[in-house]
C-alpha positions as CSV (number, residue, x, y, z in Angstrom):
1,X,150.4,-132.2,-72.6
2,X,148.0,-129.8,-74.6
3,X,144.3,-129.8,-74.2
4,X,142.5,-129.4,-77.2
5,X,139.2,-128.0,-77.6
6,X,136.3,-130.0,-79.3
7,X,134.2,-127.2,-79.8
8,X,135.0,-123.3,-80.6
9,X,132.8,-120.7,-80.9
10,X,133.2,-116.9,-81.5
11,X,130.4,-114.9,-80.1
12,X,130.8,-111.5,-81.8
13,X,128.0,-109.6,-80.4
14,X,128.9,-110.8,-77.0
15,X,132.5,-110.2,-77.4
16,X,133.1,-113.4,-76.1
17,X,134.8,-116.7,-77.2
18,X,133.7,-120.0,-75.8
19,X,135.6,-123.6,-75.7
20,X,134.5,-127.0,-75.1
21,X,136.8,-129.5,-74.1
22,X,136.9,-133.4,-74.4
23,X,137.0,-133.7,-70.3
24,X,133.5,-132.0,-70.3
25,X,135.0,-128.4,-69.0
26,X,133.5,-125.2,-71.2
27,X,134.9,-121.8,-70.6
28,X,134.2,-118.4,-72.0
29,X,136.6,-115.8,-72.1
30,X,135.7,-112.1,-73.0
31,X,137.6,-110.0,-75.6
32,X,138.9,-107.4,-72.9
33,X,140.9,-110.0,-70.7
34,X,142.0,-111.7,-74.2
35,X,143.4,-108.3,-75.6
36,X,144.8,-107.5,-72.1
37,X,146.6,-110.4,-71.8
38,X,147.9,-111.2,-75.3
39,X,150.8,-113.2,-75.2
40,X,152.6,-110.7,-78.1
41,X,155.5,-109.5,-77.1
42,X,154.1,-106.4,-77.9
43,X,151.7,-106.8,-74.7
44,X,154.0,-109.1,-72.5
45,X,157.2,-107.4,-73.2
46,X,160.0,-109.6,-74.0
47,X,160.3,-110.5,-69.5
48,X,158.7,-113.3,-68.0
49,X,155.2,-113.1,-66.5
50,X,151.8,-111.8,-67.1
51,X,151.6,-107.9,-67.7
52,X,148.5,-106.3,-68.6
53,X,148.1,-103.6,-71.5
54,X,147.2,-100.3,-69.8
55,X,144.9,-99.4,-72.3
56,X,141.3,-99.7,-71.9
57,X,140.3,-102.9,-73.3
58,X,136.6,-102.7,-72.3
59,X,134.9,-102.1,-76.0
60,X,137.9,-104.3,-78.0
61,X,135.9,-107.0,-80.2
62,X,137.1,-109.9,-81.7
63,X,136.9,-110.3,-85.5
64,X,138.4,-113.3,-86.4
65,X,139.9,-116.6,-85.1
66,X,142.5,-118.5,-87.2
67,X,143.7,-121.8,-86.2
68,X,147.4,-122.6,-85.6
69,X,148.5,-126.1,-85.9
70,X,146.9,-128.1,-83.2
71,X,147.8,-126.0,-80.2
72,X,146.7,-122.3,-80.3
73,X,144.4,-119.4,-82.0
74,X,145.1,-116.4,-83.3
75,X,142.6,-113.7,-82.5
76,X,142.2,-111.0,-84.7
77,X,141.0,-107.9,-82.6
78,X,138.8,-105.2,-83.8
79,X,141.4,-102.6,-82.7
80,X,143.8,-104.4,-85.3
81,X,145.8,-106.1,-82.8
82,X,146.9,-109.9,-84.3
83,X,150.3,-111.1,-83.2
84,X,149.3,-112.9,-80.5
85,X,149.3,-116.9,-80.4
86,X,147.2,-118.1,-77.8
87,X,147.9,-121.8,-76.8
88,X,144.9,-123.9,-75.7
89,X,146.7,-124.2,-72.4
90,X,147.1,-120.5,-72.2
91,X,143.6,-119.9,-72.8
92,X,142.9,-122.3,-69.8
93,X,145.1,-120.2,-67.5
94,X,143.4,-116.9,-68.4
95,X,140.3,-118.5,-67.7
96,X,141.1,-120.0,-64.0
97,X,142.5,-116.7,-63.1
98,X,140.0,-114.7,-64.9
99,X,138.7,-112.8,-61.9
100,X,142.2,-111.8,-60.7
101,X,143.4,-111.1,-63.9
102,X,140.4,-108.8,-65.1
103,X,141.0,-107.0,-61.4
104,X,144.7,-106.2,-62.5
105,X,144.0,-105.2,-66.0
106,X,141.6,-102.4,-64.8
107,X,143.6,-101.4,-62.0
108,X,146.6,-100.7,-64.3
109,X,144.0,-99.0,-66.4
110,X,143.0,-96.6,-63.8
111,X,146.5,-96.0,-62.4
112,X,147.4,-94.8,-66.3
113,X,144.4,-92.6,-66.6
114,X,145.4,-91.1,-63.4
115,X,149.3,-90.3,-64.5
116,X,147.5,-88.6,-67.8
117,X,145.8,-86.0,-65.8
């Protein structure tokens, strides 16, 4: 069952998306994590599993949010990426795993940078 937020707030200056849900949960996700784990084929590839983008997303911001039905958001990032549809369930999963995923992404970025040296 899809959980739906009762309030969605884009904090552009803080590069953050905030959502409040009927069950009282309030979550905040930064643009870096959202961009690194966009559910688009471009980022995830065509195989199952969460794979981070290996580009540094630390300075990426969010320009715009577009609702998609009653189940998702399309997030338009300032680097031009706009093809991922973030279901509300997926946003909750990202929030629950945010520390692990952020660390995984930063490690992948560091390894990619080492390989370019």
